[in-house]
N, C-alpha and C positions, 0 to 999 in steps of 0.2 A: 690619631694626632701622633706626629713624629716626636721622639724622645728630645730631651735636651742634647743628649749624646749625639743623636742623628743630626739635629739641627747643627751643632757646633762643627760635626765633621763635615757637613754640607758647605758652611760657611769658609772653613779652613781649606777644603779641597778645591772649591773655587778658587780661593787667591793662591793657592800653590800651582795650580795648572794654567795660571794666566800670568805671563811674565811681566805684564804691564803694572800689576798689584804687586806692591814691593813691601807692603806691611799690613797688618791687621790689628785694629785696637778695640775694645770694648768698654762702654761706660753705662751709666744708668743703673737701675735697681739689681740687676743681676750681679754687679760688683759691689754692692752694699752689702756689708756682712748685717746690718741691723734691720735689712727690707724683708718682708715676709715673703716667702715662696709660695707661688700659685701658678696655675695654668694660664694665666693672664698676662704673666710678666713677658714684656718685649725684649728683643735681642737687639741692643743700641750697638750697632757695630759701625766703625769706620774702615774702609779700604784706602789706603795712601798709594795714590797710583800716578802712573805716567799716562800723559796722553787723555786727560780728563774729556776733552770734546768727543773723542772717538767713542767713549762709552755712552755720552749722551745721545749720540746720533744712531748708534746701533740700539734698535728696538727689540732684539732677541736675546741678548745675554740675561737679560733680567729674569727672563723665563725659566731658566735653569734651577731655580729656587722651588719651582712649583706652582700648581694652579692656584690663581688669587681669586679672593673674593672681591677684592677694590685694592686700588693703590692711588695713592696722592704724591705728587711732585711740585712741593711747595714753590721751587725756585721758577716754576713755569706758571704760576697762578696770579690772576689779577685780583681776586678776592682777598687773597692773604698776601701783603706785601712781601716780596723776597728779600732774604737776608742780603743778596748780593756780596757775599762775603769770598766767593771763589769757590765754595764748598757746593755739593749737589746731593741733597738727599732724597732717597727714595722711601715712602712709608708703604709697607706691603702687610695686607693681611689676606693670609692664605687659606684655602678651602679646608685644611684640616685644623683650624684654629690658631695656629701659630702666626706670630708677627714678628716681622724683621724691619726695625728703622735702620736703612742702610745709608751711610753718607759715604760719598766718593770725595776725598781731601786731595788736592793737587800735591804732588811730591815737594813742591817748593815750599808748601806749608806743614812740612812734616813735624818742625819743631814745635808746632802749636796745634797738632791735630786733635787735641782734646779740650782746646779753649780754655786752658787751666783748671779743668775740672778734676778735682782730687778722687773722684769715683771713676777711675780709668785703669784698666790694666792692658798691657801689649801682649796679644795672642800668638802674632808671627811677625818677624823682622827679618827679611831675607838678606838684607845688607847691614845688619846691625848699626842701623842708620837713626834711629829713634831715641830722644832722650830716656834716661833712666827715671822710673816713677817710684816713689814711695808706696807702701802697701795702701790700698784704697781705703777713704774714710770719708764719712758724711758730714764731717765738723763744718764744712762751708754752709751746709743747709741747717745747722742749729739755729733755733731762734735766738736773735740776739738781744742783750740787754738794751730796752730803751733810754734814752735821754730824758731828762725833765721835759725839754721841749717836744719830744716827740710824742711823750704821753699826752701832754696838753694838746697838741695838734690833732691826736686821734679822737680824743674826747669831743674837742670842738667839731671835727668833721661829722661824728656821729650824730651830736645833737644839732647842728646846723643843717644838715640835710633830712634829718626827720621831719623837720617842717615842709620840704618839698613833698614828702611822702603824704602829709595830712593835707597839703593844698591838692594834690592830685585826687585823693579820696573825696574831698568835698565838691570838686568839681566833677566825679564820676568818670575820672579818666584811670581806669584800672591799668593800663599798660604803663603809663607814666609812672603811677603810685608804686608798682611792682618794681619798674626797673630802678627806682631810685632806693627802693628798699633793699633790694638784692645786689645792685651794682656798687652802691656806695655805702648805706648804712651798714649791711651785714659784714663788709669785710673787716670794718673798724671793730665789731664785736669779736669775730674770730680772732683779730690780732690780739685784743684785749685778753681772751680767753688763752690764747698761746702764751702770752707773757706771764699769766697767772701759774699756768703749770709748769712752766720753764722756771720760774722762781724757786720752785721746790726741788728742781735738779740742778741748780747753780747754772742754768742756761747751757746744759749739754745734751739737748735731745732736739731730734726734728720731728715736727708734727706733719711732714710729709707736704707733697704738692696739695693745695686746695684744704690744707689740714685735716688730710684724709685719715692721719692718726690719733686725731685729737681725742676721740671717743676712749681710747684706753688711757688716756691720762687724767680724764675728767671724772668726778663722782657720777654715780647712777643719777642723782637729783639735778645735778648741773647739766647733764646729757639730756634727760628729759626736758629742762626748761629751755635748753637750745633747741630741740625738737619741736616745741611749742611755738617757735618763733617763724615756722614755716606756714604761711596762710593757705586756706583753701581759695577757692575761686569766687568769693564774695567780698564785697566791700566791708561787711562786718568782719569776716575772717581776716582781712588786711589789718582792720582797726586792731583786732586783739592780738595779731602778731608783732605788730608796731609797739604797743605797750609792753607785751611780754618780752620783748628785745630791750626795750628802754629799762625794765626792771633788773633783767640779767646783767646789762652792760653796767649798771649802777652798782650792784653788789661786786662784779667783778672788777670793776675799775676803782672802787673803794679798798678794795683787798690789796690791789698792785699798789695803789698809792701809799697805803700803809706800808707794805713789805719794802719798799723803794724809797719811803720818806719824801714822796712827791706829794702836791697839793692837787686834790680833787676839787673841779669846779662845780661843786654843788649847787651855787646859786644858778649858774646856768641850766644846769639840770632842771630844778626846780621851775623856772620860769619857762623853760621850753615843754616840760611836761604839762604845765598848767594851759600853755597856749594851745597844745595837740588837744587837751580834752576840751578847751572852749570851741575850737574849729570842729570836732568831732560832733558838738551838739548844735553849731550853728545852723540857723534855719537855711534851707536852699534857695530862698528869695532874698536873702540878706543883702543889703544895699552897702553896707560896711561889716569891718570885722569886730570893731570895739562900738 
């Protein structure tokens, strides 16, 4: 696997030897002083270029970075709606395990090459044309203090969509139930946990994309409770996960409410929990719910 220094030399040498590339920037985890370093970190690179269409039409220049396992060009895909913002990214995983997410930015957009991201540094500026940037910081990614309305909405969404999970389980529609559990209900639980741990640090931390750093801020007990909310591939397992999720959400949300002097909707919780238990025990040939 090529070293970080080898990769940085390759990225910069490519730019130095091509007159169309006028500047190079980097953002992402490699500019974040609080991000853990490991072999899977991407190189999030931006080339500020003249004549972007010529780069896109030339299918060979990108090969100079090395042999690839796979590449994705989001702006050319139908499956993923393109950004259509004038920039053109190449996402590349190389045969040696390194990965570069390289974005070509038209020179005309040089003043916004980083889209306002504070985790950005300039690596090369041939014309001294890029705006000066402060030292990189991840403060824009810190968990934000919720308003009372946002807290209430999170609670409402959690308990409301929980009833969809129950409906799917009673109908024996596993994919429907799992989708609502993981796409709608779980994010509310994760958000509540993020608020809880951020209260302890006066909202000065980032839990990372998808809450990937959350484990280091949770107690061992809370982490195990969170892990218990991931079901196996059985209906009984999804029911257990749903109730475990409710228990953890309740205790976490009540703690957040007490800390921020908000009101937890305990009556909604109690009514929905009773409803879930009722549906769990409802006969499969039932002609009415109650």
